N, C-alpha and C positions, 0 to 999 in steps of 0.2 A: 599782718606785719604793720608796724608803725612807720611813719616817715623816718628815714635815716637808716632803717634796718637793711642789712645786706645779706645776700645769699650767694653761694658759689656752687658751680656745677662743673664737672669735668667735661672738657670739649675734646674734639679729635686732635691728634698729634701732640698730646700731653699739655695742651693749653687749658686755661681755666676761664670760664665765662662768669663774670661777676655781675650781679644785678642789685641795684640799690633803689629802694622805693623812695621817691622824692615827695610824694604826697598827692592829695586829691586836687584835680584841676577842673573838674566839672561834674555834672550829674553822672554818677557812676563811672567816672573816668579817673584813672590813676596814672601818674607820670613815673617812669622808671628810667634810670641811667644804667646802660649796659656797657661793659668793658671786657674785651678779650685780652688776656695777658698770658705770657709764657708761664709754665708751671713753676719755675724757680723764682720768678719775679715777685717781689713783695707786693701785697695789695696796697693801693693808694690809701692814704689816711683820709679820714672824713674832713679834716681841716683843709687838705690840699684839693680835694674834689668839690669843696663847698663853693668855690668861686666868690669868696668874700672880696669886697672892694678894699682898697688900701685903708680907707677911713674906718670901715667895719673891723678890719684887722687891728687897727690901732685901739679902737674902743674895746675890743675883746681882750687885747693884751693888758690893758689897764684893769679891766674887770677881773682878769685872772690873777692880778697882783693885789686884789682885795679892795680896790677903790670903789666908792659909791658913784652913782650917776652924777651927783653934784661935783664930786672930786674930778671925775673924768671931764665934765663940761668945763671946769675951771682950767684944767691942764691943757685941753685942746682948743680952748677959746670958742666954745659953742654953748648953747642952752642945754639944761638937763633934759628938756623935752626932745631935743634933737638926738641926744645920746640914747634916750629910751627908744626912739624910732630906729636908730642903727641897731640896737640890741634886738628889737623885734625881727629885723631882717636876718640878723645873725642866728637867732633861735630857729627861724624857719629854714635857713640854708643848712644848718648843722643837724636839724631834726631833733632838737631838744626843746624842753618846755620851761626850763628855769635858768636863771643866771648861774646857779651853782653847777648845773650840768654843763653849761657852756664853759665856765671857768675851769672845771675839772678836765674837760676835753682839751682845752687850750693849754693848760699846765702840763698835761701829759705829752702833748705833741710839739710844744714850742720850746722844749728843753734843748 
């Protein structure tokens, strides 16, 4: 499984145990996020469980609207390098590798 992948398993009393792989954290160690939810409860979206900071969310929303790093930097009053650093954190938290994947995920979930 790659970072961001999620698996679900039936648990007692009709509940569902969700497990999401967050990524490698050390030599041979992997971090997982586990969540027990009721059977009828909708699974949490990747965007809501990613714990993005308000600034990362702002940057991602502009990227999802098709803006370049330079455009976002100008809009938010920061350097393009800072925008790039925020995007690196966003990619890691969402378990994606490209701005297109992050933008697609944000477009789908921010509607």
